[in-house]
Structures are given as structure tokens and as C-alpha cells.
KEZADO-689126 format. One record per residue (C-alpha): residue in three letters; x, y, z. Coordinates in pm, whole numbers, padded with zeros to 5 digits, always signed. Example, Ala and Ser with C-alpha at 12.3 -4.5 7.8 and 13.67 -1.06 7.14 Angstrom:
# residues 2
ALA+01230-00450+00780/SER+01367-00106+00714/
***
This chain:
# residues 444
LEU+24496+19574+19277/ARG+24147+19415+19172/SER+23974+19697+19344/LYS+24206+19971+19145/ALA+24304+20118+19487/ILE+24695+20051+19405/ASN+24852+20231+19123/VAL+25224+20103+19156/ILE+25345+19723+19237/VAL+25671+19640+19338/GLY+25767+19271+19333/PRO+26003+18992+19245/ARG+25964+18799+18899/SER+25619+18649+19017/ALA+25472+19005+19029/ILE+25392+18992+18662/PHE+25103+18744+18720/SER+24928+19000+18923/PRO+24561+19093+18832/PHE+24655+19425+18642/TYR+24357+19632+18532/ASP+24538+19875+18319/LEU+24910+19826+18269/GLY+25105+20124+18143/LEU+25491+20044+18244/ILE+25677+19768+18333/ILE+26047+19830+18472/VAL+26280+19542+18494/ASP+26578+19649+18711/GLU+26897+19462+18693/GLU+26748+19285+18385/HIS+27052+19071+18365/GLU+27018+18880+18682/ASN+26993+18516+18624/SER+26757+18494+18920/PHE+26483+18623+18697/LYS+26465+18269+18543/GLN+26271+18007+18752/ASN+26479+17667+18706/GLU+26337+17455+18997/LYS+25983+17444+18922/SER+25727+17461+18639/PRO+25646+17692+18479/ARG+26014+17763+18406/PHE+25947+18121+18299/GLN+26215+18390+18246/GLY+26066+18712+18430/ARG+26227+18971+18188/ASP+26095+18792+17873/SER+25749+18738+18028/ALA+25752+19090+18106/LEU+25809+19208+17767/VAL+25515+18963+17655/LEU+25296+19122+17901/ALA+25384+19479+17800/LYS+25309+19379+17429/LEU+24965+19237+17527/TRP+24864+19563+17715/ASN+25056+19773+17461/ALA+25245+19915+17755/ASN+25620+20052+17776/ALA+25880+19828+17906/VAL+26208+19948+18049/LEU+26500+19707+18115/GLY+26751+19851+18344/SER+27103+19762+18418/ALA+27447+19899+18438/THR+27589+19557+18279/PRO+27302+19461+18050/SER+27263+19088+17936/ILE+27430+18977+17606/GLU+27074+18899+17488/SER+26941+19241+17546/MET+27225+19441+17420/TYR+27227+19211+17117/PHE+26835+19316+17027/ALA+26917+19667+17073/ARG+27205+19642+16816/LEU+26922+19489+16593/GLU+26709+19775+16697/LYS+26422+19558+16832/TYR+26495+19725+17164/GLN+26563+20074+17202/LEU+26911+20169+17345/VAL+26923+20452+17606/GLU+27289+20516+17774/LEU+27365+20696+18052/LYS+27722+20804+17989/HIS+27761+21025+18294/LYS+27744+20919+18676/TYR+27458+21085+18903/SER+27773+21215+19083/GLU+28084+21299+18877/SER+28286+21349+19175/GLY+28382+20983+19259/SER+28627+20765+19071/ILE+28753+20408+19079/SER+29082+20299+18965/PHE+29187+19921+18908/ILE+29488+19736+19043/PRO+29561+19391+18879/LEU+29753+19180+19055/ASP+29934+18857+18916/PHE+29897+18600+19164/LYS+30107+18375+19011/THR+30391+18605+19013/ALA+30343+18688+19367/VAL+30332+18327+19486/ALA+30677+18260+19279/LYS+30830+18552+19472/ASN+30702+18431+19819/LYS+30493+18752+19844/VAL+30181+18557+19951/LYS+30006+18492+20295/GLU+29750+18222+20257/MET+29511+18377+19986/PHE+29613+18733+20019/SER+29913+18911+19849/TYR+30136+19120+20039/GLU+30027+19418+19817/MET+29648+19353+19924/ILE+29733+19334+20274/GLU+29905+19657+20267/HIS+29636+19834+20087/LEU+29392+19698+20356/LYS+29616+19822+20632/GLU+29653+20172+20467/VAL+29262+20196+20434/THR+29194+20104+20776/GLU+29451+20315+20942/ASN+29305+20633+20755/ASN+28961+20526+20941/ARG+28805+20441+20607/GLN+28667+20091+20502/ALA+28713+19812+20283/ILE+28520+19514+20106/VAL+28694+19181+20045/PHE+28494+18961+19795/HIS+28504+18611+19746/ASN+28182+18434+19596/ARG+28210+18114+19782/LYS+28085+18073+20137/GLY+28196+17807+20405/PHE+28546+17750+20558/VAL+28692+17532+20283/PRO+28494+17371+20013/GLU+28697+17050+20014/THR+28847+16814+20245/GLN+29113+16550+20090/CYS+29294+16261+20191/LYS+29679+16315+20123/SER+29757+15950+20114/CYS+29504+15827+19866/GLY+29317+16133+19733/TRP+28967+16072+19893/VAL+28732+16330+19917/PRO+28430+16317+20156/HIS+28100+16361+19907/CYS+27744+16418+19972/PRO+27553+16076+19975/ASN+27266+16239+19797/CYS+27443+16468+19539/ASP+27756+16447+19351/ILE+27942+16708+19511/ALA+28213+16744+19768/LEU+28076+16857+20116/THR+28177+17211+20250/TYR+28360+17252+20583/TYR+28196+17522+20825/LYS+28432+17582+21109/TYR+28182+17786+21321/ASN+27969+17481+21394/GLN+28214+17206+21305/LEU+27974+17048+21032/MET+28030+16974+20676/ARG+27745+17080+20461/CYS+27592+16992+20103/HIS+27478+17331+19934/TYR+27248+17132+19715/CYS+27031+16907+19932/GLY+27136+17025+20298/PHE+27273+16736+20400/LYS+27485+16755+20718/SER+27766+16537+20895/LYS+28052+16574+21135/PRO+28409+16623+20954/PRO+28563+16290+20929/ALA+28858+16169+21175/GLU+28999+15913+20905/CYS+28997+15847+20546/GLU+28689+15605+20489/ASP+28903+15454+20184/CYS+29243+15389+20312/GLY+29207+15450+20669/SER+29466+15738+20697/ASN+29437+16063+20931/ASN+29623+16254+20702/LEU+29338+16461+20581/GLU+29398+16829+20435/LEU+29161+17128+20396/GLU+29166+17247+20042/GLY+29073+17568+19920/TYR+28892+17851+20091/GLY+28557+18035+20159/THR+28439+18346+20313/GLU+28484+18182+20664/LYS+28857+18118+20623/ILE+28919+18421+20463/THR+28778+18619+20791/GLU+28959+18414+21002/VAL+29306+18475+20802/LEU+29221+18848+20794/LYS+29184+18852+21167/GLU+29501+18676+21241/LEU+29675+18962+20979/LEU+29486+19271+21129/PRO+29414+19174+21496/ASP+29302+19523+21582/VAL+29077+19581+21305/GLY+28712+19521+21304/ILE+28617+19250+21073/GLU+28309+19086+20979/ARG+28167+18853+20741/PHE+27838+18887+20510/ASP+27714+18572+20348/GLN+27407+18327+20361/GLU+27556+18166+20651/SER+27633+18488+20882/THR+27275+18629+20786/ARG+27073+18338+20883/LYS+26963+18439+21220/LYS+26679+18718+21259/LYS+26810+19084+21227/ALA+27165+18942+21163/HIS+27164+19100+20804/LYS+27057+19427+20947/GLU+27281+19441+21256/ILE+27612+19363+21034/LEU+27513+19628+20790/GLN+27447+19866+21080/ARG+27788+19802+21254/PHE+27975+19862+20902/ASP+27740+20175+20830/SER+27848+20316+21167/GLY+28204+20223+21106/GLU+28242+19995+21381/THR+28324+19727+21136/LYS+28640+19844+20931/ILE+28633+19544+20674/LEU+28340+19337+20539/VAL+28417+18994+20394/GLY+28132+18880+20167/THR+27977+18694+19864/GLN+27763+18819+19589/LEU+27500+18943+19846/LEU+27732+19244+19909/ALA+27777+19284+19522/LYS+27466+19503+19465/GLY+27223+19764+19575/PHE+27442+19902+19857/ASP+27541+20267+19898/PHE+27833+20286+20141/LYS+27989+20602+20201/ASN+28308+20541+20347/VAL+28441+20245+20138/ASP+28786+20327+19956/PHE+28898+19979+19867/VAL+28745+19649+19725/GLY+28964+19340+19720/VAL+28866+19054+19488/VAL+29036+18751+19641/ASN+29009+18534+19311/ALA+28899+18695+19018/ASP+28924+18377+18833/HIS+28690+18213+19042/MET+28365+18226+18831/LEU+28575+18252+18478/TYR+28614+17890+18394/PHE+28298+17755+18508/PRO+28162+17502+18222/ASP+27912+17749+18098/PHE+27901+17950+17825/ARG+27798+18256+18020/SER+28062+18232+18257/GLY+28262+18526+18108/GLU+27953+18746+18093/ARG+27850+18665+18447/THR+28214+18716+18590/PHE+28217+19082+18420/GLN+27872+19142+18549/LEU+27938+19052+18919/LEU+28294+19205+18970/THR+28158+19532+18780/GLN+27920+19540+19040/VAL+28137+19452+19320/ALA+28378+19746+19206/GLY+28090+19993+19211/ARG+28066+19939+19610/THR+28371+20187+19628/GLY+28429+20522+19441/ARG+28072+20662+19561/HIS+28009+21016+19648/ASN+28329+21213+19664/ASN+28549+20913+19727/LYS+28854+20784+19486/GLY+28812+20426+19529/LYS+29073+20146+19430/VAL+28972+19796+19332/MET+29233+19502+19366/LEU+29180+19212+19140/GLN+29405+18918+19248/SER+29427+18674+18931/TYR+29629+18388+18764/LYS+29588+18552+18433/PRO+29516+18929+18481/GLU+29554+18957+18085/HIS+29218+18755+18034/PRO+29026+18962+17808/ILE+28728+18977+18041/LEU+28941+19086+18337/GLU+29080+19364+18090/ALA+28733+19469+17994/ILE+28646+19480+18398/MET+28939+19690+18474/SER+28907+19932+18164/ASN+28531+19953+18264/ASN+28454+19860+17887/TYR+28141+19666+17839/TYR+28161+19687+17463/MET+28489+19502+17482/MET+28332+19227+17673/PHE+28027+19221+17470/GLU+28237+19192+17123/GLU+28436+18912+17268/GLU+28136+18709+17413/LEU+27941+18752+17094/GLU+28220+18598+16857/GLU+28245+18306+17059/ARG+27857+18250+17089/THR+27843+18310+16706/ASN+28111+18052+16641/PHE+27947+17779+16872/HIS+27585+17897+16802/TYR+27491+17998+17151/PRO+27215+18255+17257/PRO+27137+18524+17125/ILE+27260+18381+16805/SER+27030+18078+16842/ARG+26782+17957+17103/LEU+26815+17660+17363/ILE+26596+17394+17478/LYS+26740+17159+17761/ILE+26596+16834+17822/GLN+26716+16694+18141/ILE+26679+16329+18226/LYS+26633+16225+18608/ASP+26637+15887+18775/PHE+26723+15734+19096/ASP+26939+15469+18912/ALA+27241+15604+18723/LEU+27235+15350+18450/THR+26865+15381+18354/ALA+26921+15766+18344/GLU+27206+15720+18095/ARG+27025+15463+17873/ALA+26706+15692+17861/SER+26913+15978+17787/ARG+27112+15802+17482/ILE+26790+15666+17348/LEU+26610+16025+17364/GLY+26919+16190+17207/ASP+26902+15901+16915/LEU+26538+15964+16859/LEU+26582+16349+16860/ARG+26903+16315+16620/GLN+26664+16129+16366/SER+26473+16425+16297/LEU+26648+16728+16417/LYS+27016+16605+16312/ASP+27320+16809+16440/ARG+27105+17043+16624/VAL+27103+16798+16889/VAL+27413+16813+17166/GLY+27451+16532+17410/PRO+27328+16369+17626/SER+27605+16474+17861/LYS+27643+16479+18259/PRO+27597+16836+18390/PRO+27845+16962+18631/VAL+27668+16845+18927/SER+27529+16495+18776/LYS+27347+16399+19092/ILE+27130+16620+19334/ASN+26911+16475+19607/ARG+26947+16110+19474/TRP+26855+16205+19116/TYR+27083+16094+18864/LEU+27086+16387+18558/ARG+27185+16368+18201/ASP+27122+16675+17982/ILE+27053+16694+17621/LEU+27060+17057+17445/VAL+26866+17142+17129/LYS+27001+17468+16941/ILE+26761+17623+16720/ASP+26844+17864+16477/LYS+26615+18145+16486/LYS+26593+18251+16127/GLU+26596+17928+15946/ASP+26421+17668+16201/ASN+26062+17635+16280/LEU+26027+17641+16636/GLY+25687+17495+16659/LEU+25786+17180+16427/ILE+26106+17120+16660/LYS+25897+17130+16978/SER+25670+16905+16829/GLU+25965+16643+16765/ILE+26089+16702+17125/ARG+25725+16638+17254/LYS+25669+16321+17033/ALA+26032+16179+17142/CYS+25965+16244+17524/LEU+25636+16068+17492/SER+25810+15787+17299/ILE+26060+15743+17606/LYS+25770+15754+17865/SER+25593+15477+17688/MET+25874+15243+17743/ASP+25843+15027+18043/ASP+26204+15064+18161/TYR+26163+15407+18169/LYS+25826+15506+18299/LYS+25980+15611+18644/SER+26247+15832+18468/ARG+26157+16192+18473/LEU+26192+16445+18186/VAL+26234+16820+18247/ILE+26201+17049+17943/ASN+26343+17392+17992/VAL+26317+17657+17718/ASP+26586+17934+17708/PRO+26769+17771+18030/ASN+26995+17979+18224/
***
């Protein structure tokens, strides 16, 4: 790049730091992806937003591409800060997708369920494979089961380093933590009451694959997730077998959701469409719409008439209705109204301050003092402190404080100055010198 021998660079979010010499265009593909935000290490930058700033510095054009744009980007297009360009027709008009809602609650009540599958989904999978076509079964949770529970006292084996239940993997007989990587053998008995009445709760892609192989023993079924693709070349080999037709059903997580062009996929089954919908996150509705729309797009390609079945306990949920009617704007209006009512982006901006300490009580006290200090100057803009959904990671106890900023009325520089002052004040106290404060602007 420095020698001016290269005209085009293709890369991840860090590519924006390349040594450009004459930047004319930046294309941010799948601009809605939350992986554009760097959360773990400083600088905690948003790749998409940084690309827009870079384009402005170079007086270059920027194109944000997505089939399911982020609420923020569409909001700015509505305000005419961005120019909206819509593609209203598919490249190939021949393919089509029809959605089949399946009320899982009714199926359970009528005893028309086998494990995590309704009889109706099983029938569709049989029909597709008998016609020598292919299917994808989607569930965004890896492992065999997410939780092991004692039926006598309710004890659940947790990671000693993180505040999360260990996930059981049957293929290697291990329990693993998805946050710090801790591994242990499955317990033979309950650590609290000594009972051996332990039951496996829930399901991941590994269990779904096992159940499907029992239901359809003569059909080639494989799993495509982070675990099954760990070995060298495994990723490529699984896809080759599916592409050749040797594998008829591919069970996968969000790794399968985008970028693939499978020619013979006639059916996509979503085992639990509610799974992401009720996460304690203001973006959960938007992300569910984006992910399930992308998954649905794996069928109905070329000349195919694809079917997508969404198993749900609440198929009348507005987000699921928007997915099934392929109505992005229905989802957008629903989400925007909610975010306007509760002052979340894109209506406001957020700054998250995370307090981390190896001692739970110290983290709690530091967060309360910091919250009180911020409230003195920032008043009701401050929300918290509160425990995040996973309140301990890698032995660090976590507490979160949110600062909501009105983009029209508030002075951003002044608010940042008050946050900096309050954080320095906490760090100057002897009891909290070992605590860490992580400031994240526009958190995901």
C-alpha cells in the first residue's frame, strides 16, 4: 500500500487503519454486523462509524451495504444524513421463499412433538430428503446441552471463574465455559446435596444432530458450528460434502446464516425462533430479525421455491411477523418507537462504564460511589449501577453504569469531562485503586 502498488484492499474492521495514499471509496459490507464493534480491547472502535469518519477526512464516498440495515443507519437515512438506495428486486427473480409459522405451545399441548422437533417439521425434513433435496436446521447455541441440573435441590454446575452455567459437550465428555474456556468432567453427583439425580436441560446443535440422526437414520446429517469446524480443513470438508449432496441436512449456528450460496436447499427449519428474542438487550428484536432473515435467505435461491419454518411459542410476536412477511420497515417502526420511549440509540447516544474487580463487594461499592458521583452532575441521564447478564468473567466481578446522552440538547464534550472527572476521583481512593474502569462509547 505504501509503495502505491495496490489499488484495492479487502479486510476486516482493522483494515481502516491501513496506510492509504488516495482513498476514494469505502464499502462496508453487512454494515449491521455487531462484530464491527471492538469490545474486548482498547481502542473500542466501531468499524462502520470509523469508516464514515475516514471517508469524510479523505473526501471519499462510503457505501454501507446490508439486506437488513441497522436501526441507526436506516434512521440516519430517514433524516437524509445518508442517501438511501434500495434494491427492490432480486438479482434472480425465479427463486421464492414461503414462511410456515409453527406454534410450538399448541404442538406440545397436542403431544405432537418429538424432543425439540414438531411432527410437522419432521415431515418437511423427510419430504425434502426423499426428493433428493437438502435442508438446513438452525439453532444459535452450540454444545449438547446448555445446563445440567440437580432435580432434588436445583443445583447447576457453574464455571468457577465466570457467572455462567457450564455447557456439556457429549462428543468429548466435557463441560466447558464459553467465556474463559474452563473445562471439567461432568459431575457424577450434586455438589450441594449429594444426589445423583442430575438431568440435562435444554439443547444445543450437538443434541439436535443426535436426535435428527435417530429420527432420520438413513439420511446424511452433519453439524456446522464452532466446535465441529475446529480441526484444520474441517470447515471446508463439511461444506464440500453438503455441496456434493452427500450430506442432506446441515445443523448449524449463525456460522451458517450468511454468505453461503447452496443450490439445492429447499427447506430451512428454525428450531427455536424465540431463542434470541428475550435477551436482556435493547437490540435483541433487531438482531433476531437480522439473523433469521439471513438464515431464511439460504433457501429460495436460483430457481428454487424454498420453505422456512419458524418454531415458536409466540408466532404472533411483531418481530416474527415482520420476518415472515419480509417486512423490514414493520420491524424498524416497532423498534424505533420502543427506543424513542426509553431513550436508546439512535434517539440517544450511550456511554457504558464497566467497573471490574476481583472482589464482588469492592466492585459493588465502587460502582455505587461512581453512580452517585455521576448523578450529581449528570442527573437522570445515569442508569445503574446494575449487574450485567453475565456478572463475573474470568474471576472479574462486573458492574455496569449507562449514561444516556440526548444528541440535540446535551454537550457531549462536557458530559465526557464529567465522566472522566468521576472516574479519576474513584481511582484516587485507596480502596478502589486495584479496580478497573472500562469506558465504552456507543457499546454494542
